[in-house]
A tleap script that builds the chain and sets N, CA, C and O, in Angstrom:
source leaprc.protein.ff14SB
mol = sequence {
  NMET ILE ALA LEU THR ILE PHE ALA THR VAL
  ALA ALA ALA ALA LEU SER ALA SER GLN PHE
  VAL LEU ARG GLN SER VAL ALA LEU GLU ASP
  ARG LEU PHE GLY ALA TRP LEU ALA ASP ASN
  GLN LEU SER GLU LEU ARG LEU GLN ALA ALA
  THR ALA PRO GLY ARG GLN HIE LEU THR ARG
  SER MET ASP ARG ARG ASP TRP THR LEU GLN
  GLN ARG ILE ALA PRO ALA ARG ASP PRO ARG
  LEU LEU GLN VAL GLU ILE GLN VAL SER ARG
  ALA THR GLY SER SER ALA ILE HIE GLN VAL
  THR GLY TRP ILE ARG ASN HIE HIE CGLU
}
set mol.1.N position { 46.629 122.527 -74.921 }
set mol.1.CA position { 46.685 121.094 -75.093 }
set mol.1.C position { 47.720 120.713 -76.159 }
set mol.1.O position { 48.451 119.734 -76.009 }
set mol.2.N position { 47.767 121.501 -77.232 }
set mol.2.CA position { 48.738 121.232 -78.288 }
set mol.2.C position { 50.151 121.447 -77.752 }
set mol.2.O position { 51.061 120.678 -78.059 }
set mol.3.N position { 50.327 122.491 -76.953 }
set mol.3.CA position { 51.645 122.763 -76.373 }
set mol.3.C position { 52.080 121.618 -75.459 }
set mol.3.O position { 53.257 121.257 -75.434 }
set mol.4.N position { 51.152 121.056 -74.724 }
set mol.4.CA position { 51.462 119.931 -73.843 }
set mol.4.C position { 51.874 118.708 -74.654 }
set mol.4.O position { 52.795 117.991 -74.262 }
set mol.5.N position { 51.213 118.461 -75.767 }
set mol.5.CA position { 51.567 117.346 -76.644 }
set mol.5.C position { 52.964 117.548 -77.235 }
set mol.5.O position { 53.766 116.616 -77.285 }
set mol.6.N position { 53.242 118.764 -77.675 }
set mol.6.CA position { 54.562 119.063 -78.235 }
set mol.6.C position { 55.636 118.881 -77.161 }
set mol.6.O position { 56.684 118.290 -77.422 }
set mol.7.N position { 55.374 119.388 -75.953 }
set mol.7.CA position { 56.336 119.244 -74.862 }
set mol.7.C position { 56.576 117.771 -74.534 }
set mol.7.O position { 57.719 117.370 -74.315 }
set mol.8.N position { 55.533 116.974 -74.498 }
set mol.8.CA position { 55.681 115.542 -74.195 }
set mol.8.C position { 56.509 114.845 -75.272 }
set mol.8.O position { 57.337 113.989 -74.961 }
set mol.9.N position { 56.290 115.205 -76.527 }
set mol.9.CA position { 57.046 114.608 -77.625 }
set mol.9.C position { 58.525 114.991 -77.536 }
set mol.9.O position { 59.401 114.141 -77.699 }
set mol.10.N position { 58.795 116.259 -77.281 }
set mol.10.CA position { 60.178 116.724 -77.156 }
set mol.10.C position { 60.854 116.074 -75.946 }
set mol.10.O position { 62.019 115.683 -76.028 }
set mol.11.N position { 60.146 115.955 -74.841 }
set mol.11.CA position { 60.711 115.331 -73.642 }
set mol.11.C position { 61.023 113.858 -73.891 }
set mol.11.O position { 62.061 113.365 -73.450 }
set mol.12.N position { 60.144 113.156 -74.589 }
set mol.12.CA position { 60.385 111.745 -74.904 }
set mol.12.C position { 61.593 111.598 -75.826 }
set mol.12.O position { 62.397 110.681 -75.656 }
set mol.13.N position { 61.723 112.494 -76.798 }
set mol.13.CA position { 62.872 112.444 -77.706 }
set mol.13.C position { 64.172 112.733 -76.953 }
set mol.13.O position { 65.186 112.080 -77.201 }
set mol.14.N position { 64.151 113.694 -76.046 }
set mol.14.CA position { 65.348 114.018 -75.264 }
set mol.14.C position { 65.737 112.855 -74.358 }
set mol.14.O position { 66.921 112.555 -74.209 }
set mol.15.N position { 64.758 112.205 -73.759 }
set mol.15.CA position { 65.034 111.053 -72.903 }
set mol.15.C position { 65.631 109.908 -73.714 }
set mol.15.O position { 66.582 109.261 -73.278 }
set mol.16.N position { 65.076 109.665 -74.882 }
set mol.16.CA position { 65.591 108.608 -75.747 }
set mol.16.C position { 67.029 108.903 -76.175 }
set mol.16.O position { 67.873 108.007 -76.179 }
set mol.17.N position { 67.304 110.143 -76.531 }
set mol.17.CA position { 68.656 110.521 -76.945 }
set mol.17.C position { 69.642 110.389 -75.788 }
set mol.17.O position { 70.768 109.933 -75.989 }
set mol.18.N position { 69.239 110.778 -74.587 }
set mol.18.CA position { 70.151 110.676 -73.444 }
set mol.18.C position { 70.422 109.219 -73.086 }
set mol.18.O position { 71.535 108.889 -72.677 }
set mol.19.N position { 69.436 108.345 -73.229 }
set mol.19.CA position { 69.654 106.919 -72.981 }
set mol.19.C position { 70.636 106.341 -74.004 }
set mol.19.O position { 71.486 105.524 -73.650 }
set mol.20.N position { 70.525 106.754 -75.252 }
set mol.20.CA position { 71.442 106.297 -76.292 }
set mol.20.C position { 72.872 106.734 -75.971 }
set mol.20.O position { 73.803 105.936 -76.083 }
set mol.21.N position { 73.047 107.987 -75.576 }
set mol.21.CA position { 74.377 108.505 -75.242 }
set mol.21.C position { 74.947 107.757 -74.046 }
set mol.21.O position { 76.138 107.445 -74.032 }
set mol.22.N position { 74.134 107.466 -73.053 }
set mol.22.CA position { 74.592 106.734 -71.874 }
set mol.22.C position { 75.054 105.330 -72.248 }
set mol.22.O position { 76.098 104.878 -71.778 }
set mol.23.N position { 74.291 104.636 -73.086 }
set mol.23.CA position { 74.686 103.291 -73.531 }
set mol.23.C position { 75.994 103.343 -74.315 }
set mol.23.O position { 76.853 102.477 -74.149 }
set mol.24.N position { 76.150 104.348 -75.163 }
set mol.24.CA position { 77.371 104.478 -75.950 }
set mol.24.C position { 78.576 104.779 -75.063 }
set mol.24.O position { 79.668 104.269 -75.317 }
set mol.25.N position { 78.397 105.591 -74.036 }
set mol.25.CA position { 79.528 105.914 -73.164 }
set mol.25.C position { 79.941 104.706 -72.330 }
set mol.25.O position { 81.129 104.537 -72.053 }
set mol.26.N position { 78.995 103.864 -71.922 }
set mol.26.CA position { 79.331 102.637 -71.193 }
set mol.26.C position { 80.100 101.690 -72.110 }
set mol.26.O position { 81.082 101.082 -71.684 }
set mol.27.N position { 79.669 101.558 -73.352 }
set mol.27.CA position { 80.369 100.693 -74.307 }
set mol.27.C position { 81.775 101.225 -74.587 }
set mol.27.O position { 82.721 100.445 -74.697 }
set mol.28.N position { 81.915 102.526 -74.700 }
set mol.28.CA position { 83.230 103.128 -74.927 }
set mol.28.C position { 84.149 102.886 -73.729 }
set mol.28.O position { 85.331 102.588 -73.901 }
set mol.29.N position { 83.610 103.013 -72.528 }
set mol.29.CA position { 84.400 102.752 -71.320 }
set mol.29.C position { 84.858 101.296 -71.279 }
set mol.29.O position { 86.006 101.020 -70.931 }
set mol.30.N position { 83.977 100.365 -71.629 }
set mol.30.CA position { 84.349 98.947 -71.668 }
set mol.30.C position { 85.472 98.697 -72.669 }
set mol.30.O position { 86.416 97.966 -72.370 }
set mol.31.N position { 85.380 99.296 -73.849 }
set mol.31.CA position { 86.429 99.109 -74.857 }
set mol.31.C position { 87.759 99.702 -74.388 }
set mol.31.O position { 88.819 99.131 -74.642 }
set mol.32.N position { 87.701 100.835 -73.711 }
set mol.32.CA position { 88.918 101.453 -73.190 }
set mol.32.C position { 89.565 100.560 -72.131 }
set mol.32.O position { 90.775 100.338 -72.170 }
set mol.33.N position { 88.776 100.046 -71.187 }
set mol.33.CA position { 89.320 99.147 -70.165 }
set mol.33.C position { 89.851 97.865 -70.799 }
set mol.33.O position { 90.876 97.338 -70.366 }
set mol.34.N position { 89.163 97.363 -71.816 }
set mol.34.CA position { 89.639 96.175 -72.521 }
set mol.34.C position { 90.994 96.409 -73.165 }
set mol.34.O position { 91.864 95.540 -73.115 }
set mol.35.N position { 91.179 97.574 -73.767 }
set mol.35.CA position { 92.466 97.909 -74.386 }
set mol.35.C position { 93.558 98.024 -73.332 }
set mol.35.O position { 94.675 97.552 -73.545 }
set mol.36.N position { 93.248 98.643 -72.200 }
set mol.36.CA position { 94.239 98.761 -71.126 }
set mol.36.C position { 94.637 97.391 -70.594 }
set mol.36.O position { 95.821 97.116 -70.399 }
set mol.37.N position { 93.650 96.534 -70.360 }
set mol.37.CA position { 93.940 95.200 -69.828 }
set mol.37.C position { 94.802 94.392 -70.796 }
set mol.37.O position { 95.752 93.728 -70.380 }
set mol.38.N position { 94.476 94.448 -72.074 }
set mol.38.CA position { 95.262 93.710 -73.071 }
set mol.38.C position { 96.685 94.257 -73.149 }
set mol.38.O position { 97.642 93.485 -73.204 }
set mol.39.N position { 96.831 95.573 -73.155 }
set mol.39.CA position { 98.167 96.175 -73.202 }
set mol.39.C position { 98.969 95.839 -71.946 }
set mol.39.O position { 100.168 95.568 -72.026 }
set mol.40.N position { 98.308 95.857 -70.784 }
set mol.40.CA position { 98.997 95.498 -69.542 }
set mol.40.C position { 99.487 94.056 -69.582 }
set mol.40.O position { 100.613 93.768 -69.176 }
set mol.41.N position { 98.641 93.148 -70.074 }
set mol.41.CA position { 99.030 91.739 -70.138 }
set mol.41.C position { 100.197 91.544 -71.106 }
set mol.41.O position { 101.130 90.795 -70.815 }
set mol.42.N position { 100.145 92.210 -72.239 }
set mol.42.CA position { 101.242 92.114 -73.207 }
set mol.42.C position { 102.542 92.662 -72.606 }
set mol.42.O position { 103.612 92.096 -72.827 }
set mol.43.N position { 102.452 93.743 -71.862 }
set mol.43.CA position { 103.640 94.303 -71.202 }
set mol.43.C position { 104.188 93.348 -70.151 }
set mol.43.O position { 105.403 93.193 -70.028 }
set mol.44.N position { 103.297 92.703 -69.388 }
set mol.44.CA position { 103.747 91.727 -68.396 }
set mol.44.C position { 104.477 90.567 -69.069 }
set mol.44.O position { 105.498 90.098 -68.565 }
set mol.45.N position { 103.961 90.108 -70.197 }
set mol.45.CA position { 104.618 89.015 -70.917 }
set mol.45.C position { 105.999 89.434 -71.414 }
set mol.45.O position { 106.938 88.638 -71.388 }
set mol.46.N position { 106.123 90.663 -71.860 }
set mol.46.CA position { 107.415 91.150 -72.352 }
set mol.46.C position { 108.451 91.235 -71.231 }
set mol.46.O position { 109.651 91.138 -71.487 }
set mol.47.N position { 107.996 91.417 -69.995 }
set mol.47.CA position { 108.912 91.526 -68.863 }
set mol.47.C position { 109.305 90.175 -68.273 }
set mol.47.O position { 110.276 90.091 -67.521 }
set mol.48.N position { 108.570 89.124 -68.602 }
set mol.48.CA position { 108.878 87.809 -68.046 }
set mol.48.C position { 110.162 87.260 -68.659 }
set mol.48.O position { 110.489 87.530 -69.815 }
set mol.49.N position { 110.884 86.478 -67.844 }
set mol.49.CA position { 112.146 85.894 -68.311 }
set mol.49.C position { 111.915 84.839 -69.384 }
set mol.49.O position { 112.684 84.750 -70.341 }
set mol.50.N position { 110.875 84.048 -69.236 }
set mol.50.CA position { 110.582 82.997 -70.223 }
set mol.50.C position { 109.070 82.852 -70.352 }
set mol.50.O position { 108.337 82.919 -69.366 }
set mol.51.N position { 108.627 82.652 -71.574 }
set mol.51.CA position { 107.205 82.477 -71.854 }
set mol.51.C position { 107.047 81.285 -72.776 }
set mol.51.O position { 107.695 81.207 -73.819 }
set mol.52.N position { 106.185 80.357 -72.391 }
set mol.52.CA position { 105.971 79.147 -73.187 }
set mol.52.C position { 104.744 79.315 -74.076 }
set mol.52.O position { 103.765 79.938 -73.665 }
set mol.53.N position { 104.786 78.765 -75.293 }
set mol.53.CA position { 103.601 78.793 -76.152 }
set mol.53.C position { 102.444 78.028 -75.503 }
set mol.53.O position { 102.655 77.105 -74.717 }
set mol.54.N position { 101.229 78.429 -75.847 }
set mol.54.CA position { 100.043 77.758 -75.328 }
set mol.54.C position { 98.904 78.739 -75.119 }
set mol.54.O position { 99.001 79.919 -75.455 }
set mol.55.N position { 97.818 78.216 -74.553 }
set mol.55.CA position { 96.626 79.028 -74.285 }
set mol.55.C position { 96.455 79.195 -72.785 }
set mol.55.O position { 96.773 78.302 -72.000 }
set mol.56.N position { 95.943 80.363 -72.407 }
set mol.56.CA position { 95.640 80.620 -71.009 }
set mol.56.C position { 94.341 81.383 -70.906 }
set mol.56.O position { 94.007 82.205 -71.759 }
set mol.57.N position { 93.618 81.093 -69.843 }
set mol.57.CA position { 92.373 81.777 -69.505 }
set mol.57.C position { 92.659 82.527 -68.207 }
set mol.57.O position { 92.863 81.901 -67.168 }
set mol.58.N position { 92.676 83.858 -68.253 }
set mol.58.CA position { 93.058 84.678 -67.103 }
set mol.58.C position { 91.887 85.521 -66.638 }
set mol.58.O position { 91.015 85.881 -67.429 }
set mol.59.N position { 91.871 85.835 -65.349 }
set mol.59.CA position { 90.857 86.713 -64.780 }
set mol.59.C position { 91.561 87.911 -64.159 }
set mol.59.O position { 92.538 87.754 -63.427 }
set mol.60.N position { 91.069 89.092 -64.449 }
set mol.60.CA position { 91.627 90.326 -63.895 }
set mol.60.C position { 90.481 91.178 -63.347 }
set mol.60.O position { 89.339 91.064 -63.790 }
set mol.61.N position { 90.807 92.027 -62.382 }
set mol.61.CA position { 89.838 92.981 -61.835 }
set mol.61.C position { 90.303 94.392 -62.164 }
set mol.61.O position { 91.475 94.731 -61.999 }
set mol.62.N position { 89.366 95.204 -62.631 }
set mol.62.CA position { 89.651 96.612 -62.909 }
set mol.62.C position { 88.346 97.378 -62.767 }
set mol.62.O position { 87.309 96.961 -63.282 }
set mol.63.N position { 88.408 98.487 -62.074 }
set mol.63.CA position { 87.243 99.344 -61.871 }
set mol.63.C position { 86.099 98.571 -61.213 }
set mol.63.O position { 84.943 98.691 -61.617 }
set mol.64.N position { 86.436 97.780 -60.200 }
set mol.64.CA position { 85.464 96.979 -59.439 }
set mol.64.C position { 84.661 96.034 -60.333 }
set mol.64.O position { 83.532 95.670 -60.005 }
set mol.65.N position { 85.245 95.643 -61.451 }
set mol.65.CA position { 84.609 94.682 -62.356 }
set mol.65.C position { 85.597 93.576 -62.664 }
set mol.65.O position { 86.810 93.789 -62.659 }
set mol.66.N position { 85.069 92.393 -62.933 }
set mol.66.CA position { 85.911 91.265 -63.310 }
set mol.66.C position { 85.937 91.138 -64.826 }
set mol.66.O position { 84.924 91.316 -65.503 }
set mol.67.N position { 87.125 90.825 -65.340 }
set mol.67.CA position { 87.356 90.714 -66.775 }
set mol.67.C position { 88.015 89.376 -67.067 }
set mol.67.O position { 88.751 88.844 -66.236 }
set mol.68.N position { 87.752 88.840 -68.238 }
set mol.68.CA position { 88.353 87.588 -68.675 }
set mol.68.C position { 89.270 87.868 -69.859 }
set mol.68.O position { 88.888 88.548 -70.811 }
set mol.69.N position { 90.488 87.331 -69.783 }
set mol.69.CA position { 91.451 87.460 -70.875 }
set mol.69.C position { 91.736 86.074 -71.423 }
set mol.69.O position { 92.124 85.171 -70.681 }
set mol.70.N position { 91.545 85.909 -72.713 }
set mol.70.CA position { 91.914 84.677 -73.411 }
set mol.70.C position { 93.234 84.972 -74.115 }
set mol.70.O position { 93.307 85.859 -74.965 }
set mol.71.N position { 94.257 84.235 -73.763 }
set mol.71.CA position { 95.591 84.499 -74.301 }
set mol.71.C position { 96.100 83.280 -75.060 }
set mol.71.O position { 96.030 82.153 -74.569 }
set mol.72.N position { 96.612 83.521 -76.260 }
set mol.72.CA position { 97.212 82.437 -77.047 }
set mol.72.C position { 98.598 82.882 -77.476 }
set mol.72.O position { 98.770 83.941 -78.081 }
set mol.73.N position { 99.581 82.057 -77.153 }
set mol.73.CA position { 100.966 82.329 -77.534 }
set mol.73.C position { 101.407 81.223 -78.478 }
set mol.73.O position { 101.289 80.040 -78.159 }
set mol.74.N position { 101.914 81.610 -79.640 }
set mol.74.CA position { 102.337 80.639 -80.658 }
set mol.74.C position { 103.634 81.127 -81.302 }
set mol.74.O position { 103.918 82.325 -81.299 }
set mol.75.N position { 104.418 80.205 -81.852 }
set mol.75.CA position { 105.630 80.625 -82.565 }
set mol.75.C position { 105.269 81.532 -83.746 }
set mol.75.O position { 104.275 81.307 -84.435 }
set mol.76.N position { 106.082 82.544 -83.962 }
set mol.76.CA position { 105.886 83.448 -85.097 }
set mol.76.C position { 106.742 82.970 -86.264 }
set mol.76.O position { 107.524 82.030 -86.121 }
set mol.77.N position { 106.594 83.611 -87.408 }
set mol.77.CA position { 107.412 83.242 -88.575 }
set mol.77.C position { 108.892 83.444 -88.288 }
set mol.77.O position { 109.736 82.659 -88.720 }
set mol.78.N position { 109.191 84.494 -87.563 }
set mol.78.CA position { 110.569 84.756 -87.146 }
set mol.78.C position { 110.826 83.939 -85.879 }
set mol.78.O position { 110.126 84.141 -84.887 }
set mol.79.N position { 111.787 83.037 -85.870 }
set mol.79.CA position { 112.004 82.178 -84.707 }
set mol.79.C position { 112.438 82.937 -83.453 }
set mol.79.O position { 112.421 82.371 -82.360 }
set mol.80.N position { 112.818 84.186 -83.587 }
set mol.80.CA position { 113.197 84.989 -82.422 }
set mol.80.C position { 111.990 85.558 -81.690 }
set mol.80.O position { 112.128 86.136 -80.612 }
set mol.81.N position { 110.789 85.394 -82.282 }
set mol.81.CA position { 109.581 85.996 -81.719 }
set mol.81.C position { 108.506 84.961 -81.435 }
set mol.81.O position { 108.493 83.876 -82.016 }
set mol.82.N position { 107.601 85.321 -80.524 }
set mol.82.CA position { 106.372 84.575 -80.280 }
set mol.82.C position { 105.209 85.517 -80.558 }
set mol.82.O position { 105.250 86.690 -80.186 }
set mol.83.N position { 104.171 85.002 -81.212 }
set mol.83.CA position { 102.981 85.801 -81.487 }
set mol.83.C position { 101.999 85.624 -80.341 }
set mol.83.O position { 101.722 84.501 -79.919 }
set mol.84.N position { 101.474 86.732 -79.839 }
set mol.84.CA position { 100.536 86.711 -78.718 }
set mol.84.C position { 99.210 87.307 -79.177 }
set mol.84.O position { 99.170 88.422 -79.699 }
set mol.85.N position { 98.136 86.565 -78.981 }
set mol.85.CA position { 96.788 87.065 -79.260 }
set mol.85.C position { 96.039 87.117 -77.936 }
set mol.85.O position { 95.993 86.129 -77.203 }
set mol.86.N position { 95.454 88.269 -77.632 }
set mol.86.CA position { 94.720 88.449 -76.383 }
set mol.86.C position { 93.334 88.975 -76.713 }
set mol.86.O position { 93.182 89.951 -77.448 }
set mol.87.N position { 92.322 88.311 -76.156 }
set mol.87.CA position { 90.937 88.762 -76.266 }
set mol.87.C position { 90.437 89.082 -74.866 }
set mol.87.O position { 90.631 88.298 -73.937 }
set mol.88.N position { 89.797 90.230 -74.717 }
set mol.88.CA position { 89.287 90.662 -73.421 }
set mol.88.C position { 87.768 90.728 -73.487 }
set mol.88.O position { 87.199 91.254 -74.444 }
set mol.89.N position { 87.122 90.192 -72.465 }
set mol.89.CA position { 85.669 90.282 -72.353 }
set mol.89.C position { 85.308 90.493 -70.890 }
set mol.89.O position { 86.108 90.216 -69.997 }
set mol.90.N position { 84.107 90.983 -70.656 }
set mol.90.CA position { 83.625 91.087 -69.279 }
set mol.90.C position { 83.411 89.680 -68.762 }
set mol.90.O position { 83.049 88.790 -69.532 }
set mol.91.N position { 83.625 89.459 -67.483 }
set mol.91.CA position { 83.457 88.128 -66.902 }
set mol.91.C position { 82.016 87.657 -67.035 }
set mol.91.O position { 81.757 86.454 -67.077 }
set mol.92.N position { 81.078 88.594 -67.102 }
set mol.92.CA position { 79.665 88.246 -67.226 }
set mol.92.C position { 79.221 88.098 -68.673 }
set mol.92.O position { 78.115 87.620 -68.928 }
set mol.93.N position { 80.060 88.497 -69.628 }
set mol.93.CA position { 79.682 88.430 -71.041 }
set mol.93.C position { 80.513 87.416 -71.790 }
set mol.93.O position { 81.540 86.946 -71.298 }
set mol.94.N position { 80.065 87.085 -72.972 }
set mol.94.CA position { 80.772 86.074 -73.759 }
set mol.94.C position { 81.498 86.670 -74.967 }
set mol.94.O position { 82.444 86.066 -75.472 }
set mol.95.N position { 81.078 87.823 -75.429 }
set mol.95.CA position { 81.700 88.385 -76.630 }
set mol.95.C position { 82.913 89.239 -76.253 }
set mol.95.O position { 82.941 89.885 -75.206 }
set mol.96.N position { 83.905 89.221 -77.129 }
set mol.96.CA position { 85.143 89.967 -76.890 }
set mol.96.C position { 84.893 91.461 -77.054 }
set mol.96.O position { 84.280 91.900 -78.027 }
set mol.97.N position { 85.373 92.226 -76.092 }
set mol.97.CA position { 85.271 93.681 -76.137 }
set mol.97.C position { 86.469 94.262 -76.873 }
set mol.97.O position { 86.356 95.248 -77.601 }
set mol.98.N position { 87.620 93.627 -76.666 }
set mol.98.CA position { 88.852 94.107 -77.300 }
set mol.98.C position { 89.711 92.907 -77.671 }
set mol.98.O position { 89.730 91.893 -76.973 }
set mol.99.N position { 90.411 93.044 -78.770 }
set mol.99.CA position { 91.284 91.972 -79.253 }
set mol.99.C position { 92.567 92.609 -79.767 }
set mol.99.O position { 92.528 93.608 -80.485 }
set mol.100.N position { 93.710 92.023 -79.394 }
set mol.100.CA position { 94.990 92.584 -79.814 }
set mol.100.C position { 95.943 91.443 -80.164 }
set mol.100.O position { 95.897 90.367 -79.568 }
set mol.101.N position { 96.800 91.704 -81.138 }
set mol.101.CA position { 97.868 90.776 -81.500 }
set mol.101.C position { 99.185 91.517 -81.347 }
set mol.101.O position { 99.346 92.638 -81.830 }
set mol.102.N position { 100.123 90.871 -80.666 }
set mol.102.CA position { 101.434 91.470 -80.455 }
set mol.102.C position { 102.507 90.402 -80.529 }
set mol.102.O position { 102.209 89.220 -80.696 }
set mol.103.N position { 103.738 90.818 -80.406 }
set mol.103.CA position { 104.859 89.893 -80.479 }
set mol.103.C position { 105.776 90.142 -79.301 }
set mol.103.O position { 105.983 91.279 -78.876 }
set mol.104.N position { 106.321 89.049 -78.783 }
set mol.104.CA position { 107.283 89.134 -77.694 }
set mol.104.C position { 108.518 88.334 -78.079 }
set mol.104.O position { 108.487 87.503 -78.986 }
set mol.105.N position { 109.591 88.604 -77.375 }
set mol.105.CA position { 110.848 87.913 -77.655 }
set mol.105.C position { 110.753 86.456 -77.229 }
set mol.105.O position { 110.250 86.146 -76.150 }
set mol.106.N position { 111.238 85.569 -78.080 }
set mol.106.CA position { 111.306 84.147 -77.758 }
set mol.106.C position { 112.629 83.921 -77.035 }
set mol.106.O position { 113.693 83.941 -77.655 }
set mol.107.N position { 112.563 83.709 -75.737 }
set mol.107.CA position { 113.778 83.579 -74.930 }
set mol.107.C position { 114.483 82.250 -75.157 }
set mol.107.O position { 115.616 82.069 -74.712 }
set mol.108.N position { 113.829 81.321 -75.840 }
set mol.108.CA position { 114.429 80.011 -76.095 }
set mol.108.C position { 115.321 80.027 -77.328 }
set mol.108.O position { 116.002 79.039 -77.604 }
set mol.109.N position { 115.333 81.109 -78.062 }
set mol.109.CA position { 116.159 81.212 -79.277 }
set mol.109.C position { 117.449 81.909 -78.975 }
set mol.109.O position { 118.277 82.091 -79.868 }
savepdb mol mol.pdb
quit
């Protein structure tokens, strides 16, 4: 009976630990996809001929999931550059998974 109690306790602890690892790996995967999406968007902006300052709300699909990108483009201190801030979140969630700030060439200068 004591052995059965010990086994049940160890099994419950192992199950709890595996659930924690699974949740952490899902969160890590989300952060990785968020970083890829933000980097892809920044690269697309760098390839465009002209980019105007302002805010945009974009939707992207990756890994059979929908993602929301909040993009803000504003003049930088250097007039040759524009500052770009991108926040990525799951389409079903409200909090940002990844956030990046980058700079692109101001084609109007």
